[in-house]
C-alpha positions in Angstrom: -13.1 4.9 -10.9 -11.1 2.3 -9.2 -14.0 0.7 -7.3 -13.4 -2.6 -9.1 -9.7 -2.6 -8.1 -8.8 -4.5 -4.9 -5.9 -2.5 -3.5 -5.0 -5.2 -1.0 -4.7 -7.9 -3.7 -2.7 -5.5 -5.9 -0.5 -4.6 -2.9 0.2 -8.3 -2.2 0.9 -9.1 -5.9 3.3 -6.2 -6.2 5.0 -7.1 -3.0 5.3 -10.8 -4.0 6.8 -9.9 -7.4 9.2 -7.5 -5.8 10.4 -10.0 -3.2 10.8 -12.8 -5.8 12.7 -10.5 -8.1 14.8 -9.2 -5.3 15.7 -12.8 -4.1 16.4 -13.8 -7.8 18.7 -10.7 -8.2 20.6 -11.1 -4.9 21.1 -14.9 -5.1 22.4 -14.8 -8.7 20.4 -17.7 -9.9 21.5 -19.0 -13.3 19.8 -21.4 -15.6 21.9 -23.9 -17.4 20.9 -23.9 -21.1 21.4 -27.7 -21.3 19.0 -28.6 -18.4 15.3 -29.1 -18.9 12.9 -27.6 -16.4 9.9 -29.7 -15.3 6.8 -27.4 -15.0 3.4 -29.0 -14.3 4.6 -32.3 -15.8 5.9 -30.7 -19.0 9.6 -30.6 -19.8 10.7 -27.1 -20.8 14.0 -26.3 -22.5 15.1 -22.7 -22.1 17.0 -21.6 -25.1 17.3 -17.9 -24.0 17.8 -17.9 -20.2 19.3 -14.4 -20.5 15.7 -13.1 -21.0 14.7 -14.2 -17.5 16.2 -11.0 -16.2 14.2 -8.9 -18.7 11.0 -10.8 -17.9 11.4 -10.3 -14.2 12.2 -6.6 -14.8 9.1 -6.0 -16.9 6.8 -7.8 -14.5 8.3 -5.8 -11.6 7.9 -2.5 -13.4 4.4 -3.4 -14.3 3.4 -4.3 -10.8 5.2 -1.2 -9.3 3.4 1.2 -11.7 0.0 -0.5 -11.3 0.2 -0.3 -7.6 1.5 3.3 -7.6 -1.2 4.5 -9.9 -4.2 2.7 -8.3 -2.9 2.6 -4.7 -1.2 5.9 -4.3 -2.4 8.3 -7.1 -6.0 7.3 -7.5 -6.6 5.6 -4.2 -6.6 7.0 -0.8 -3.2 6.8 0.7 -3.4 6.2 4.5 -1.1 9.1 5.2 -3.4 11.5 3.2 -6.4 10.1 5.1 -4.8 10.7 8.5 -3.8 14.2 7.3 -7.4 14.9 6.5 -8.6 13.7 9.8 -6.0 15.7 11.6 -7.2 18.8 9.6 -10.8 18.3 10.8 -12.4 16.5 7.8 -13.3 13.0 7.0 -10.6 10.8 5.5 -11.8 11.6 2.0 -11.6 15.4 2.7 -15.4 15.8 3.1 -16.9 17.7 6.0 -20.6 17.4 5.1 -23.3 15.1 6.4 -27.1 15.2 7.0 -26.6 15.9 10.7 -23.9 15.8 13.4 -24.8 12.2 14.4 -24.4 11.0 10.8 -21.1 12.8 10.6 -20.0 11.3 14.0 -20.7 7.8 12.6 -18.6 8.4 9.5 -15.8 10.0 11.6 -15.8 7.0 13.9 -15.5 4.6 10.9 -12.5 6.6 9.6 -10.8 6.8 13.0 -11.2 3.0 13.4 -9.8 2.4 9.9 -6.9 4.7 10.0 -6.0 4.6 13.7 -7.0 1.0 14.6 -5.2 1.2 17.9 -7.6 3.9 19.1 -9.0 1.6 21.8 -8.0 2.2 25.4 -5.6 3.3 26.7 -7.0 6.1 24.5 -4.2 6.5 21.9 -6.5 8.6 19.9 -8.9 11.1 21.5 -11.4 12.6 19.1 -14.6 14.6 19.1 -17.0 16.2 16.5 -18.3 19.8 16.5 -20.5 21.9 14.2 -18.9 25.0 12.7 -20.9 27.3 10.4 -23.1 24.5 9.0 -20.1 22.2 8.5 -18.8 19.6 10.8 -15.2 19.3 12.1 -13.3 16.4 13.7 -10.9 17.3 16.5 -8.2 14.6 16.8 -5.4 14.3 19.4 -2.8 11.5 19.1 -0.3 10.2 21.5 3.2 9.0 20.5 2.1 5.4 20.0 -0.6 6.4 17.5 1.9 8.6 15.6 4.4 5.7 15.5 1.6 3.4 14.3 0.9 5.9 11.5 4.5 5.9 10.4 4.6 2.1 10.4 1.3 1.9 8.5 2.7 4.4 5.9 5.9 2.3 5.5 3.8 -0.8 5.1 1.6 0.8 2.5 4.7 1.9 0.5 6.6 -1.4 0.9 5.6 -2.8 -2.5 7.0 0.2 -4.2 10.2 0.2 -2.1 10.9 -3.5 -2.6 10.3 -3.4 -6.4 12.6 -0.4 -6.7 15.3 -2.1 -4.6 14.9 -5.3 -6.8 15.2 -3.3 -10.1 18.2 -1.3 -8.9 19.8 -4.5 -7.5 19.3 -6.3 -10.8 20.8 -3.5 -12.8 23.8 -3.1 -10.5 24.8 -6.7 -9.8 
């Protein structure tokens, strides 16, 4: 359903909007109604500068909801993918393939994607086995791989966190 949505672009947009709105809210920027703003060679006179807050708020809420819906609810959250891998299935929860070699290839792709530090010194040790016509991944992590997972989860959630902080900051200050 969301094959046409680029989650990375959506994440960057939401994070950018949240950071700009947060900086705007914290610094207390005010626009003088008598000053003209030069934008792309055009002089613009703001007659309602009080609506800048509302505009930022609406764009921030829009980007937050869009990222949350497509990145977290519909998309595959990295934490959910790692949980599936730790439970023995592929990142998408599937444990079927044509044969064990095909499953091993898919498992390796998921391990590389969701545990990119799995290279030596063997932060992630994994194997594949066949159980009752299904395949299972056995994954063992060391502390470094677990810490990386937490950092990756935080990074994935950062656009939501920053936008929420910006919205609350704007409402409070």
